[in-house]
LUMLOKE-813219 format. One record per residue (C-alpha): chain; residue number from 1; x, y, z; residue in one letter. Coordinates in steps of 0.25 Angstrom, whole numbers, always signed. Layout:
# residues N
A  NUM  X  Y  Z  a .
...
END
This chain:
# residues 291
A  1  -74  -60  +400  x .
A  2  -82  -59  +387  x .
A  3  -89  -73  +386  x .
A  4  -89  -71  +371  x .
A  5  -73  -73  +371  x .
A  6  -74  -86  +379  x .
A  7  -81  -99  +375  x .
A  8  -85  -111  +383  x .
A  9  -82  -125  +380  x .
A  10  -84  -139  +386  x .
A  11  -72  -149  +385  x .
A  12  -72  -163  +390  x .
A  13  -59  -168  +397  x .
A  14  -60  -182  +402  x .
A  15  -73  -183  +411  x .
A  16  -74  -168  +413  x .
A  17  -81  -158  +404  x .
A  18  -75  -144  +406  x .
A  19  -82  -131  +404  x .
A  20  -72  -121  +398  x .
A  21  -72  -106  +394  x .
A  22  -61  -102  +384  x .
A  23  -57  -90  +377  x .
A  24  -46  -80  +373  x .
A  25  -34  -83  +365  x .
A  26  -19  -85  +368  x .
A  27  -11  -94  +377  x .
A  28  -21  -103  +385  x .
A  29  -24  -101  +399  x .
A  30  -32  -111  +408  x .
A  31  -40  -104  +419  x .
A  32  -45  -113  +430  x .
A  33  -55  -109  +441  x .
A  34  -57  -113  +455  x .
A  35  -67  -117  +465  x .
A  36  -79  -114  +465  x .
A  37  -79  -107  +452  x .
A  38  -78  -109  +437  x .
A  39  -70  -104  +426  x .
A  40  -79  -92  +426  x .
A  41  -70  -86  +437  x .
A  42  -60  -83  +427  x .
A  43  -69  -74  +419  x .
A  44  -62  -61  +421  x .
A  45  -48  -66  +421  x .
A  46  -50  -74  +408  x .
A  47  -56  -61  +401  x .
A  48  -42  -55  +403  x .
A  49  -33  -67  +400  x .
A  50  -41  -71  +387  x .
A  51  -35  -59  +380  x .
A  52  -21  -66  +380  x .
A  53  -25  -81  +382  x .
A  54  -34  -92  +379  x .
A  55  -42  -94  +392  x .
A  56  -48  -108  +395  x .
A  57  -57  -108  +408  x .
A  58  -62  -122  +412  x .
A  59  -72  -125  +423  x .
A  60  -63  -134  +431  x .
A  61  -67  -149  +431  x .
A  62  -81  -151  +437  x .
A  63  -82  -136  +440  x .
A  64  -92  -126  +434  x .
A  65  -97  -131  +421  x .
A  66  -86  -142  +419  x .
A  67  -91  -156  +422  x .
A  68  -84  -168  +427  x .
A  69  -87  -180  +436  x .
A  70  -86  -179  +451  x .
A  71  -73  -182  +457  x .
A  72  -68  -194  +464  x .
A  73  -68  -196  +479  x .
A  74  -55  -188  +480  x .
A  75  -58  -179  +469  x .
A  76  -52  -187  +458  x .
A  77  -55  -180  +444  x .
A  78  -53  -167  +451  x .
A  79  -39  -167  +455  x .
A  80  -31  -155  +449  x .
A  81  -22  -165  +441  x .
A  82  -34  -171  +434  x .
A  83  -41  -157  +432  x .
A  84  -28  -152  +427  x .
A  85  -26  -163  +417  x .
A  86  -40  -161  +412  x .
A  87  -38  -146  +410  x .
A  88  -24  -149  +402  x .
A  89  -32  -158  +393  x .
A  90  -43  -147  +392  x .
A  91  -33  -137  +388  x .
A  92  -27  -146  +377  x .
A  93  -41  -147  +371  x .
A  94  -40  -132  +369  x .
A  95  -27  -134  +362  x .
A  96  -18  -129  +374  x .
A  97  -8  -139  +379  x .
A  98  -1  -128  +387  x .
A  99  -8  -116  +394  x .
A  100  -8  -108  +407  x .
A  101  -17  -111  +419  x .
A  102  -23  -101  +428  x .
A  103  -31  -107  +440  x .
A  104  -38  -102  +452  x .
A  105  -41  -110  +464  x .
A  106  -44  -124  +460  x .
A  107  -41  -121  +446  x .
A  108  -27  -117  +451  x .
A  109  -25  -131  +457  x .
A  110  -28  -137  +443  x .
A  111  -19  -127  +437  x .
A  112  -6  -130  +445  x .
A  113  -9  -145  +444  x .
A  114  -9  -143  +429  x .
A  115  +4  -136  +430  x .
A  116  +10  -147  +438  x .
A  117  +5  -158  +430  x .
A  118  +5  -152  +416  x .
A  119  +17  -142  +416  x .
A  120  +18  -143  +400  x .
A  121  +3  -138  +399  x .
A  122  +3  -127  +409  x .
A  123  +11  -114  +404  x .
A  124  +8  -105  +416  x .
A  125  +0  -107  +429  x .
A  126  -8  -97  +437  x .
A  127  -15  -101  +450  x .
A  128  -24  -92  +459  x .
A  129  -26  -93  +474  x .
A  130  -21  -107  +476  x .
A  131  -9  -114  +481  x .
A  132  -6  -129  +477  x .
A  133  -16  -139  +483  x .
A  134  -6  -146  +492  x .
A  135  -2  -133  +498  x .
A  136  -16  -129  +499  x .
A  137  -19  -141  +508  x .
A  138  -6  -139  +516  x .
A  139  -10  -124  +519  x .
A  140  -24  -128  +523  x .
A  141  -18  -139  +532  x .
A  142  -11  -128  +540  x .
A  143  -23  -119  +542  x .
A  144  -35  -121  +532  x .
A  145  -43  -108  +529  x .
A  146  -58  -109  +530  x .
A  147  -58  -104  +515  x .
A  148  -52  -118  +511  x .
A  149  -64  -125  +514  x .
A  150  -66  -131  +500  x .
A  151  -53  -139  +501  x .
A  152  -58  -148  +512  x .
A  153  -74  -147  +511  x .
A  154  -74  -150  +496  x .
A  155  -64  -161  +497  x .
A  156  -73  -169  +507  x .
A  157  -79  -183  +501  x .
A  158  -91  -182  +492  x .
A  159  -102  -178  +493  x .
A  160  -100  -170  +506  x .
A  161  -95  -157  +500  x .
A  162  -103  -158  +487  x .
A  163  -116  -159  +495  x .
A  164  -111  -147  +504  x .
A  165  -108  -138  +492  x .
A  166  -121  -143  +484  x .
A  167  -130  -139  +496  x .
A  168  -127  -124  +493  x .
A  169  -117  -121  +482  x .
A  170  -120  -106  +482  x .
A  171  -117  -105  +496  x .
A  172  -103  -111  +494  x .
A  173  -100  -101  +482  x .
A  174  -106  -89  +490  x .
A  175  -96  -93  +502  x .
A  176  -84  -94  +493  x .
A  177  -86  -82  +485  x .
A  178  -89  -74  +498  x .
A  179  -76  -79  +505  x .
A  180  -65  -82  +495  x .
A  181  -64  -69  +486  x .
A  182  -59  -56  +492  x .
A  183  -71  -50  +485  x .
A  184  -83  -59  +484  x .
A  185  -89  -49  +474  x .
A  186  -78  -53  +464  x .
A  187  -86  -66  +461  x .
A  188  -97  -60  +453  x .
A  189  -111  -64  +454  x .
A  190  -111  -70  +440  x .
A  191  -99  -79  +443  x .
A  192  -105  -83  +457  x .
A  193  -118  -88  +449  x .
A  194  -110  -95  +439  x .
A  195  -102  -103  +450  x .
A  196  -115  -106  +457  x .
A  197  -122  -111  +444  x .
A  198  -111  -121  +441  x .
A  199  -110  -126  +455  x .
A  200  -117  -139  +453  x .
A  201  -116  -152  +460  x .
A  202  -106  -158  +450  x .
A  203  -97  -145  +451  x .
A  204  -98  -146  +467  x .
A  205  -93  -160  +465  x .
A  206  -81  -156  +456  x .
A  207  -77  -145  +466  x .
A  208  -77  -155  +478  x .
A  209  -69  -165  +469  x .
A  210  -59  -154  +466  x .
A  211  -57  -152  +481  x .
A  212  -56  -167  +484  x .
A  213  -46  -168  +473  x .
A  214  -37  -157  +480  x .
A  215  -38  -164  +493  x .
A  216  -36  -179  +489  x .
A  217  -28  -177  +476  x .
A  218  -22  -164  +472  x .
A  219  -14  -161  +484  x .
A  220  -7  -175  +482  x .
A  221  -4  -171  +468  x .
A  222  +2  -158  +474  x .
A  223  +10  -166  +484  x .
A  224  +16  -175  +474  x .
A  225  +21  -164  +465  x .
A  226  +27  -156  +477  x .
A  227  +34  -169  +482  x .
A  228  +39  -170  +467  x .
A  229  +43  -156  +466  x .
A  230  +34  -153  +455  x .
A  231  +32  -139  +452  x .
A  232  +24  -130  +442  x .
A  233  +33  -126  +431  x .
A  234  +24  -116  +423  x .
A  235  +24  -101  +428  x .
A  236  +14  -100  +439  x .
A  237  +6  -88  +444  x .
A  238  +0  -88  +458  x .
A  239  -11  -78  +460  x .
A  240  -16  -76  +475  x .
A  241  -28  -67  +479  x .
A  242  -23  -57  +490  x .
A  243  -34  -61  +499  x .
A  244  -30  -76  +499  x .
A  245  -21  -75  +511  x .
A  246  -20  -90  +513  x .
A  247  -13  -90  +500  x .
A  248  -2  -80  +504  x .
A  249  +9  -91  +503  x .
A  250  +4  -96  +489  x .
A  251  +16  -90  +481  x .
A  252  +26  -97  +490  x .
A  253  +18  -110  +489  x .
A  254  +17  -109  +474  x .
A  255  +32  -107  +472  x .
A  256  +34  -121  +477  x .
A  257  +25  -126  +466  x .
A  258  +29  -117  +454  x .
A  259  +42  -114  +448  x .
A  260  +38  -101  +442  x .
A  261  +28  -93  +451  x .
A  262  +22  -80  +451  x .
A  263  +13  -76  +462  x .
A  264  +3  -64  +463  x .
A  265  -8  -59  +472  x .
A  266  -20  -52  +468  x .
A  267  -32  -46  +475  x .
A  268  -43  -55  +479  x .
A  269  -47  -68  +486  x .
A  270  -49  -82  +480  x .
A  271  -56  -79  +467  x .
A  272  -45  -71  +460  x .
A  273  -51  -74  +446  x .
A  274  -63  -66  +450  x .
A  275  -58  -57  +461  x .
A  276  -46  -52  +454  x .
A  277  -47  -55  +439  x .
A  278  -39  -43  +434  x .
A  279  -28  -46  +443  x .
A  280  -27  -60  +440  x .
A  281  -28  -58  +425  x .
A  282  -17  -47  +426  x .
A  283  -8  -58  +433  x .
A  284  -11  -69  +423  x .
A  285  -10  -61  +410  x .
A  286  +6  -59  +411  x .
A  287  +7  -73  +418  x .
A  288  +1  -80  +406  x .
A  289  +7  -71  +395  x .
A  290  +15  -80  +385  x .
A  291  +30  -79  +388  x .
END
């Protein structure tokens, strides 16, 4: 990505100050990253999408170089509903009241919540390597994978997980990037250093609040929507890494949530925006093309 073709802004929405990278021209696309990364993870994908779209890449609330207060005891302030509401408002500040959303990991959870709560705002939705939060907890209850440790560790009451992560944040990143990708080398040295640089105490607190909110709040929102029969109306693309074997049933799960679903698999493990940027962009470009 040519950094000269993108510029960075800071936008205050409520009590949060968002760090945003924006560039390109055309229909707007909001790219949302996941844990434990920042918007930098979209670098290679954004370079390909920006030829046809205006790309907006925020660091999620409290992540990276975005700033926000610590969450409540149950992650209040970091529920995906609250985060989605803020990002809809953020897009309006850029003159976009209808846009496509592409989210990986935690960003995917914000994205599908946005599509459910703001159907008039989300024209298209793409999610990478997730199933809805309620289904995620149900799957873990039937046989949790060791790789799901953040879901329960980071949701513990403050300040226990914050202290654990703050003791050696580099070790946490090293472990994640050694075990979650199919090819650890796909996460470049420069990106690893950037993720470590922003892993401050306030960012760690935001990460824990994010996971607390999923445990205490987000799955309840999902359960209410499931009980009400609410579904995603916008066209939805689900992309799964070939090595994410625990997500083999993801397309079937998403068909119970999305009326118009396309599912695809690409080579790689968890971090598809960096492990398979070409393949991800090749799927996104036709999916995001104007009708």
